[in-house]
N, C-alpha and C positions, 0 to 999 in steps of 0.2 A: 631382239626380234630376229638380226642377221643366224643367229643358231637353229633360229625354229623355222626357215624357210623350208625346209624338204619337208618338215612333218607337217605344216598349214599345206603344202602342196597335196598331200601327202592323205591328209583328213579330207581337205576339198574333191579331190578324186570319189572318198566312201561319199560324198553329198550329207556330210555332216552340217550342224549347225557351230558357228565356231563363234566364242565373244573371248576380248582378252582384257586382264587386268594389266596396268604397267605403270611404274613406281613414276610419279611426277616431282614431288619435292623430298629430301631425307630432311631432319635434324640429329645432330648428334651423332655418334658411331653407329649409324644405319650397316645392316648385313648385305643387302645387295645396295646399287648405285642408281640414280634418276636413270630412265633408260629400263629398266630390268622389266622383262616381261612374264605374265603367263597366261597360258593360252585353257580355256576351257570348253568343251563340248556338251551339246545337248544330250548325249548318252554316256558323258562321266568321266569322258578320257581328259587326263591333265597333261602339260608339258611346260616346261622353265618354270621361273621362281620370281618371286617376289619381295620374299623376305631370308631364304635357306633353309624355311622350314615351318618358320614361328604362325606364319597367318596366310600360310596357303590353303587351308580349308575353309576360312573364312571368306577370302578372295573369289575362291570357286563358287560359292554359296553364294556373292555378291553377282558373280557374274550370271545366275541362274536366274536371280531375281531381276536381273538388269534386261536379260532374256523375255520375262513376261510383260516388265511395263516398258519397256522399247527406248528405254531413257537412259543415257550415260549421267555420274555421277562420280563424285572422288570421298572416297573416306579414308581418313585419317586414324591411321593405328599405332598404339605407343607401345613398342616391345620391351618388357623388362630386362634385365640382366638374366632374372631366374629364369624367362622363356629362352632368349640367346642358350642360354647355358644347357637347357634342356634337349638343343639340337645341334648342340656341339660347336657352338658361335664363341665369341669372347666375349660382346657387349649385344647390350642394344639399341635403341635409339627411336624415332620416331619418322613413320612415312606419310604421305601422302599419295593415294593410288586412286588412278583414273580407271573407273570399270567401264566398259563399252561393252554392249548389247551382242554389238555382233563387227567381225572382220569382212566387211564390204558393206554393200547397202542395206541399210540403209547411214551408216555413219561411214561417213569420207574420210574422215580422219583416219580410223585404223586401215580402210581400205590403201588411201593414199602411202602410209606406213607401212604395207603389207609390200605392194611395188616396189618401195623405197628399199626395202632390207633386200631384194634380188636383185637391185640395180647394181651395174660398175660404177658409175658416176654417184660421187658424194650431192645427197642435199638432206633439206631438213626440212622436215614436216611440221608446221606449227598450229597446234591447235588449240584456240579460245576453250578454255574450261568452264563449264557450269557455272553459273553467277552464283551458285550456293555455294561454290566450293568455299573449303576451310583458306583461311590468310596465311599469309607468309612467317605469323609468327606460332609457337609451336604448341597454340595451348589446344585445350580440348575441344571437340567440333563434331554437333550432331548433324549428320548428311540429313537434306530431304531431298523430294523428289526432282532434281535439278533436269532443266529442258537439254534435249539434242544441242551438242556446240556448235556455235554459228560453222560456217564452213570453213575448212581449213585453207591452208596457203602453202605454196612449196619454195623456196627458195634454194637454190643450185648454187653450188661449191663456187663457182663463175660469175653468182651475184646477179643471179635470172631469178624474177619472183613471178610466181605464178598466182595470180589471185589480189588481195589487197585487204589491207586494214582502212583503207577509204583514205583514209587521212597520208596524205605524200612524206610530211613529216617522222608519221610513226612506221610508215613502210620502208623509210630509208635506215630509221634506227633498227628494226626488224631483221635487214638484210646484215647489217653490220654485227647484232648480237649472234644472227643463225651462223654468219660465215665464223664468226668465232668459237662454235661451237664446234663445227664442221673441223675446224684447223685441230682443237683438243680430242677431238673424239668424243666429246661428250654432253649428254642431253641434259637440259635444266629449264627451269619455269622462270619465267620473269613477269614482270610487269609494266606493261607498257597499254597508254591510250585510257586509264581507266580498268584493264583486263587484265587477270591474268593467264597467260598464254605459254602453254607447253613445247620449246623447242625438243624434237624426236632425232637428234643428230645422225644417220646415217654415213659416217664418213669412207670413204676409198681406204684401200688399206694403205697406211703412210708409208711412202719411198723415199730412200737416200740414195743419192745422185754422189758418186765420189770422182773427183777428175784428177787424173793422178794416180798408177797402180804402182805405189810408195808402198813399202816395206808396212807402214802402220795403218796402211788399208786394208790389209790382208784382215789381221783381228778386231777392225772396225764394222768390216764386212759379215762378220762373224756373230758380233755383240747386236749388230740390226738384227740380222736374222734370227736369233734368239729373243729379239723384243717384237716377232710380227712384224718386221719392214723387209717392203720389198727394196731389192740393190738393187742397183747399176752401177758398173766400174765403166768410165771411159779413157781414152788413153790415145795415143798415136804412134805408139811406140809395141810394134807386135810381141816383141822378145818378153815385157812387162807386162802386157793382160792377156793371159794365158788361164787355163781351165786349171791346171796343173798349180797357179798359185794362188788359185781364189774357185776351190771346188764346191763353193757355199752360195757364190752369188748368182741372181736370177738370170742376169742379163751380162754379159761383153761388149762394149761396142768400141769398135777401132775409128777414130776420126778427131779430129779438132773441136772441142764442146759447140764452138757456138755455128758449128757446121751439121752437127748430127742434132741439137736442141727441138729441132722441128719432128726428127725422127723417133726421139725417145719420148717428145710430150712434155716437154722442160714447163714448169707453170707454178701456179700460186701455190699448191697443196706439198710442192716439194722441199727436202732438205740437201742444200748441196756442200759440199766441203771439197775443199780444191788444196790438192796437197802434192803438187808435182814438182815444186821450188824451180820451177823456170820458168819464166816473165810470160812467154811466148805462148807457152799453154794455159799459166794459173789467168793469168790477165782476160783474156778475151772470156773465160770460164766466170768469173767475176761479174765481169759486165755484161753478159750473157743472164746471169740467174739473175742479177740486181733489175735489169731493164721487165724481165716474166715475171716481178715481184715475186722471185720464190718465200716461203716463209720463216726460210733460214740459210742465213750464204754466210759459210764460215771461209778461212784462208789461217795455211801455215803461212808461218812469217815472224820475224820478230818486230818487236818496237820501233828500233832503230832505223830502221826502213820504211817504216810507214808514212812519211809525208811525200819522202820517193815516191812511191805505191799510189800514193792519193792523186799524184801531179797527174801520173800515166794515166788513172781511170778516169779524169774528166777530160784528159787531152783526148782518150778513144770513147768519147759521147758518154759516162757516167754521169748521172746526176749528183751533185755535192747532198743533197738530203737523201738519196740511196748509197751511198758511199757511207753513210754516218751510221746504217744499218750493220754497215760488216762487223763478222767477228774475228778479230783477228790483231792479236794471237788466237787463235782456234781453243775454245775448251775449256774449263775449270779447272781451276787451282788444285792439285791433288797431290801434287808433291812428287809423283813421278814421272821417269822420263823414257821408261823401257819401251817400244813399240804396242803392247798391248796395254800397258797402265798410260801410255798415250791419247789411245782409240777409246780407252776407256773415259776418259777427262771430258775427251770430245761428244762420244756418245749421249755424257749424261747434262752435256750441254743442251744438246738437241732435245732431250727430252724436255730438261728444264724450260726451256724456250718455246716449246708445245702449251704444255699445263700451266705456263706461269710461275713455274718455280722459282724460288728465292736464290738458290745457288748456297742457301745457309743449312748449315745444319740443324736437323730440327730441334735439336738443345736449345742452338741459338734462336731459331723461330719462335719455341715456345716461349721460352726468357722475352724475346721483344714483345709477341702478343701477350703475354704477363703484364709488361711494360706498358699498356694502352698505346702499342704497336711503336714503339723503339724497343732498339737494342743496343745494346752496348759493343757487341760485333761487328769488325770493320766488316764491308761487302768483301767477299772472295773475289778476288779478282783472275783475270784470265789465265790459263797458265802460258809458260811462255815456249810452246812448242811452236 
């Protein structure tokens, strides 16, 4: 939806009626993920995609039908491998698509999604799906005339909740699930309280904060930028933190990491990597990042010095249970030792942490799944970086 914000604004300025289709569940190798959106107008304009070309026409017709009835519904499409090949895709799958008659009143969920897509802060719009929607199994489904979904609720990335599912326990679980989706930057449908709820995640741009303008930090910033991360480098040494050394970085900050944390807004959505090899700089950064609940905190260092560092971190006020979340030595074991190779290993661990990856090769993961959840492959240990 974020990539359609400008199109949506232009069409609204034209005064045209707009509906939307959004993928709410996928099965198999579906061509587009949950959260993919197609917009359709009353005068025949189309933008976006829910399938890469296989069912766009059918989805557009469903939008027009929904405009006529004023009702939302979920339609299940099975995309054969042959259909997928016809539009240049490698494989098919099955998708459930929520069809909404309007982006705005009376469809509150679509209106909230449009607002969230253009916002700078992360939030998840949670839409209860119509009661006649297909279930979580990939069987056939004949859609009926579903009623308008119940009022949408919004979960902010800091845990705030706008609206309620009425049940406090369900609200608490929804906040947990929505924040998990925001951390990963992925939308999904969950079953909660006897209803299917579509969590449409509008995550802020992921951010990497590097403490210590070491040599490894230079390729690390470049790799992170290529993956779409906003990048910040923090160091107290002006000779190291320069534009000449970091031409790709979004922001260079001179100062002690614990003192500039408020200035840069360090918080739960950030990945923090500490690289200076200087305890005066490293350890205040680790304590601060852990205390602020950053979703990933990694630090360069050896296993031999882990116990001594832990004692110093506890003495500095870090909680033992938080220290257990510290990734040190930092990175996956890829075998390389050059600065760029170490940076790649670090970024690989950050990505795996964000999406819940195992760190296994895809081959070993597939073997494990084929063996009913077991794998003969040993877990990948952290690198010695």
